[in-house]
Structures are given as C-alpha cells and as structure tokens.
N, C-alpha and C positions, 0 to 999 in steps of 0.2 A: 146809262151804263157809260162806262167809258171807253172800255174795250168795245162797244157795239159800234161808237163813233168810229174807230178804226177800219173795223169791218164795213163800212159806208163808202167808204173813202178810196178803197182800195178792187183790185179782182185777182183773186190767186189762182194760178195754174199750177197743174202735179202734175210729176213724172216719175216715175219704177228707174231705181238702178241696181243692176244686176250683175253678181258677180259668177265666174266663171262655171260656179257649180247651178247655174241659175235658180238661185234664189236673192230672197230681197235685201239688198246690203246697207240701203239709205232711200230715203225719199227728200225726191228733190222738189224745193217753192219755187214758184216766182212769181213775184210781187210787183204791180204795174197800180202805179196810183194810179186814179182817175183827174182826167185832166183839170187842172187848176184848182185839184183839192191838196188841204196840207194835211198832212200824215203825221202824227206824234210817232218817232221812231221808238223812242222806247219803251208807248205801251204795246208797238207791233213788236217787239222781240217777247214782251212780257206775256202779249197774247198766244205768238206759238210756242214758247216756251210752254208756257203751263198746258196749251191743246196737249203737246208730245209727252206731258209729263219727266222732261228734261231736269235734270238738277247742275249743281254748278260744272261750270269744265273740269273734268278731270272726275269725278265720281260716277259709281255706277250705275248706268240708266237701261234697262232693260228697253231691248226694239233697237231696229235701225237706227240709224243715226240719220241727222235731219239737215240738208243741205238748203242754204237761204242764198235765193238770187234776187237781189231786187235790181226790176229794170228800171231805175231813175240815179244819176248819176248824186241828186243832190241828197232825195233820200238815202241813198248807199252813207254817201259822207254822215249823214245825222247819226245812221246807225251806226255804224264803226265808231264815232265818238261817244254815244252812248254804250257800246260794248266796249272800249276801251276804260269807261267810269265802273264799269257792272260785267263783269264778262260772264257770255252764255256758253251755254252749250250747244247753241245753234254753231254751225260750221257755216261761215258769212262768204261767199263769193263776191271775190276782188277780181274786177277785169285787169287783163295784163298791163293794157295801160296804166290804169289807175295805179296798179304796183310798180311801176317801170317808173314814173311820177318822185323826182326827189324832194318834193314839198310834203308828202307824205310819208316819208322813211321814217322819219321817227314816230307817228301815228302807228305805223306798222309792226317797226321794231316797242313800242311799248305794248303792243296787243298781244305779241309774242311772248312779254314777260310776265303779262297778267294771266297768260293761260288760254287765251281764246282763241279758238282754231278758223283758222280761213281758208279756203282755196282758191287757186288763180284759175281765173276761167278766159281761155285765151291763149294764142301763142303770142309772146313780146316779139314787137318790131325791134326795136331795141335792147340791149342788155340789161339786166337786171340789176340792180347796185347788190353785189352781195350781200353788204347784213339786211337785203329783207329775205333772202331766199328762206331761212329757217323759219321764217312768218308761215310759213303754206306746207301745210298736209300734203295736199292734191292740188295738180295740176288737171283744168279740165280745156279737152284738146279734140278739135273737129274731128271726126276721123279723115275725113280726105285731106286734112291740114297734119295729120302728123309724119312726121320725118322720120318716124323710127324704124324705115323700110330699112336704111343703111346702118351699117355698126355707130355704135358711138361709144366713147371714152368712158372707162370708170370717172374723168373727175367733168364728165359733164354736167352742168348743173342740176338741169332736169331731171337729168338720171337720179336725184338723190327723193327726189318729191315724185310720191305713185300718179299715176296718169288714169283719167276717166276719160273715156271715150261720149264725145258727143256725137248727134246729127247722122246716126247708122238710119240706113233706108231698107237696106235689102240683108236677110237672112246670111247670104256668105259670105258678107263683112262682119259679121259677130264674131266666127272663127279667127279672122282677120287679125281681130282688136286686139283678141287674148292672146294672140300668137306673137303680138307685139309686145306684150307685158302689159300690156292695163289692166287696172283692178277690179274695175267696173265700164260697164256700160249705160250710159242715160238713156231711158225709153227702148222700145222694145219694135224690129219691124213689124207690121202685121198686115200689110198691103199687097205684099210679093208675090203672092202665091193665091192661087184659088184654092177651095178645097175638092179633094177629088171627090169624083160622083161614085157615089158606092149602093148598095142595093139595099140600103134605106134599113137594117137591120143592125138593133143596139151592140154595141162593144163587148165581148165576156165580161170584162172588168166593171161594168154599171148595170147590168142586166138586174142586179137584185134592187139599186137605188130607183130604175125605172118603174121597177111591177111595184115595189113600196109605194111609189106617188101614184102610180095608178089608181091601188088603194086607198091611198091618202083620199084621190080626187073622187071614189067612186064613197069615200065616208064608209067603210066598211068596219066592221066590228073590232077591234085590236086584238082577238081570240085569232080575226084572220091573216091580222099583220105580224103579228110577232113571230110568226114559224121563217117567217122571209130574214130577219134578223138575226132566227137560230140557225138558220143556214148559212151565215155570213158573218163570223166574229168579228171581221174585218171592219165591217160595217157599222155593226152594233157601236164598237168601242170609238170610228170616229164618230159617229151622231153624240153619242152621249159626251163626248170629249167637248164638241162646239158648244153643244146647252148649257157644259157645266163651266163655260167660259165666264171670266169675266166679265168681259161684252155684252152677255146675253143677258145679264143683269137679275137673273132668276135667287130668289130668294133663299130656297133652300134645295139642295143637290139634287139633281136628278138621276133614279136610283135602275130606270128602266121604261123601254119605252111605253109600254102602261101607263105607267108613274109622268113621262113627258106628254102625252097624248091628253091625259087630265089639264096639267098645269098650261099647254097650251093652245089645243083646239087643233082641227084641224087646217084652218086658217094659216097661222103660226109656221104651223110644221112644215107647208109646202115650202115655205121658202128655205129654208134650212137643208130641205132634203132638194131643195135648187143647187144649193149653193155645194152640196156633196158630189152632186153629179156635174158639175162642171170642173170639182177637182179629181175627179175619179181618175183621170189618165197615168198610167204608170209611166208615160214617157218623160224623161226625167226633161225632154225640151221644151217640154208645155208648161213647166212650172212658170214661165214668166205671163201666161196669156192666163193661166191659172189666177195669180195675185192679180193680175188687173182685172179679171172679171167679176172678182171678191168685190174690188173697190168700186167697179160698174155700181154693184145691185146696189149698195151700200150708200152710197152718191144718190142714187136714183130715189133710194127709199128717204132717205133724209129731205130732198128735193119735196116731195109729194106728203112729208110729214103737216103743215100747213094748207096741202091742196084737196084733202079727201078724207075718207074713212078707211080702217083698217085692210077693207080689200085692196085699194087703189094703192097703198102703199105697197102692199105684197105682190102686187100686180108687177108694179115699177121695179121692185126688188128684186122679182124672177126675170121683168126684161134685161134689167142691167146684166146678171150673172151669165143670164142664156147667150146673149150679146154677139161673145166667140166662141160659142159652142160648134158652131159649123165647122170654125177653124180647129179647134180642141178633139172632136170626133171625128175630122175629114170627111164629113161630108156635108151637104147643100142643107140650107133649112127645109129646102121643100121635101126633103126624107127623112129628114130628121124629125119633123114636127108631124110625121103620123104616129109614130113611137112615145113620143116626149110628150105629156100634158100639160097643154099651157089654155091659159084664156084667151077669148077671143081675141081680145083688143093687144095681148103679147106676143100672139101668135102674126099679127097685122101690122105691128111698128116691128116685130124682126123683119119681116117681110120689106118694110120700107113705106107702109100706108097707115099706121094705126095711131093711137091717139099719144103713144106715149114717141115718136119715131123724135120730136124734135128737142126732147128731154134728151133721149139717147147722143143727138145731136152735139148737144151742150155739153155733156160729160167724155164726147171725145175730144172738143175743142177744151175742155179743162187738162186732159191729157197732152194735147200739145201744146200747150201755154198759148195757146193762137189767141191773143187779145182782140184782137177785130172778130173771128167767129164768137169769143164769148160775151163780147158784146155786143154783137147783133141776136144770137140766139138767147139770149137773155131777156133783150128786149122782146123778142118774139113771143118767146112762153111768160112776159110780162113774171119775173121774179127779180127781185132785188136785189142790189151790188150785197148785202150785207143782209140777207138772207139765204142768195146764193155761197157767199164765203163760209157762215155759220152750217153749211148742210156739209163742204166740202171737211172741213177741220173734224167738224163732228165723225163723220165718215173716217176719215182717217185714221182718227186718236181709235177707233172702236175696231178697224183693220190691224192696229197695231196689236191689239189683245188676242187677235185667231192666229197672227203668224206664227 
C-alpha cells in the first residue's frame, strides 16, 4: 500500500487543543520524518485527510479541526506546494521565520486564494510582509513569549489573527492565557499538582458506574445489573449513547442493557464502563483530562490489536483510560484501586510496575510529541513505526466519533 509506506517513514505525535469552555476545539498532529527517509508529501496529506474524514476547504466537516505541524523544513515546503496545487482541510502550520521569508510570499498568497487554511507558529523576529498576514487564521505563540500583557492598538497586525497558546506547564497559567484573549491552549498540564489523599470512598456521581463494574466483574446475571441502571437514568442514557455511536461499530442498535450484554459479553462491556467512569466527573475543569484519558485508552487498545487477544486489548484499553483516574477523582491510585475493580496487570501498570507500563509511557511521549522518547520507547516495546502511527491515527479517528 502506498499510504503504508508513508507511515513507515515518519513518527506522529498528537496534542489536544482546548478552548475556554474546556472542550476539544482541535487536534494538533506533529510529523517527524525518520532520519534519511523520503516522505511523499501529497500522500501524507491525503492519508491524514482521509483518516479524519476531512472534506475540501470550506466544506462542512464534523468534529474538531486538525492542525498539522511538520517538524522538517524541506518536507513542509513540499507539503505547502502540494496544498497549493490541491488545497486540504488540514490547517497547516508555518513557522514565523518561513512566513517572513519574501521568497515564500507568492506561495502563501496563492494558498490563501485557493482556500488553504494556515497557522503561523512562533513570534516573528522581523516584520512580516503585510500581504501574507491574511493567509493565516491562527498564530501559535508560546505562553512565556506572549507579549499581550501590555495593551495593543487595534491596528496591530497580530491582533487580527486569533491566538493559540503553547508551552503551558502549570494550571495557573491556563486562566492567564485565556484572560489574554487566546482562543485555545495546545496541550494540558497534568503534573503540577498531586492528587489529594482521600478516604478511599468513591465520589457520589460515579458510584453507580463502579457498582455496575463490580457486578460485571463478578459476571452476575443481567437481572441483578439492570436495577443499577434503573436507579440512574443518566448512566443508562450515556451507556447506550456510547454503544450506539458509529465508533463502536455494532450492526444493530442497542436498546437495553440486557441487549448490550448479549451483543458484547462481559469482557467488552468492561471497557466502556471504564470510559464512563473516567468521564463521570461533573467538574467542568476536568473535561480536558477526560478527553486525554479516552484517547489514551483507544491508543493503547490499538497498540494491543496485533499483540494479543481480546482480553489483552481490554486490559490495555482500561489501563489507558484509568491512567488519569487519580487526577480525575482527586485520590491516589493506592486508595482508588481498593474500590474500582481492575485486573492485576492493569493495577500493577498504573502503579508503575506492570506489563503495560512502557506502553503507557509511549502514549505519554506521543502526547508530548517528544521524538526522542517516542523512538526510544517504541524500540523498547518492539513496535514498528508504521504500526505505531496506524494505531494513533485509528484511535484519533474513533475518538472523533465519541466526542
């Protein structure tokens, strides 16, 4: 396959872009060509466009937009030339130093006229040619390099371009970024505060899900499980919504929990109850963590697709989804895992010593678009570049159906 050869010669990182309402507004992909590899830029653009179901520029496309950050100047020039010939709905990033280069002005102008969407990354050192400014929809500026703490006039060129903030490392910086007027932040800090030690009890809003998970784990008859859903109609609605989404791929509509159990069995149902648990917090500020947790589970599941059986895929999915449960529930894993039923391998991996610990580290490296960590960890767990990229793109495609 031609597209397969593209995935063999690159590594892809991904980062969510979150707006002020704490919802996903875009997905940023960072593409790193492998050393010495030749990458066909038109095939790359076509692969990503097809993966995310993107139409032509300006057409109605469901789901968040997709930013494309190509971490190689030559490949980016080739991609810009390909998008000039055939515009794509991908929002291609152009570093500020390239945007300021007069030699590229005709290309950027032609892309704007053709409808190609662009974002400028970084703050220009020299003044940009005014004729290229209308080519850009967003400016991506590092939080610590954002100068908008000072008032700016209405005619300031950068004011006409909406801003995305990158490089945020602390929760406190998020509110500051939005107060400055950014429309989104790239990535989400997760490491600046440890979960508060609690009494180990399950938060009230997710007790029904944990109860149902325990009953599924014990493989109780459906007659003993249905009352849990009857007592919590919102849980029943959310579960059926997940199961009937196109991402789940069932051929017939699920009409009841009994029907779901008959179609799925206990093993597959555990995965989706885990996803419900991770998305059960009513705290709006937790939404970005829910988004990341769901994607971690889907990526882990895809990584396991060629490695093991259904049980292993289920365990890796749950491990990925639960990897942020301590932050979501504000309790350390040592306390949480006393009440939430998980398999031994998942529990050990969440505590840093299990069979999926390295796979989880690989997913975290992908989220950070850390090329060195991605290469090192992928080699450690013996996952080929093409398989890693395939798993990521498949998971992100499925995730768009669940958002």
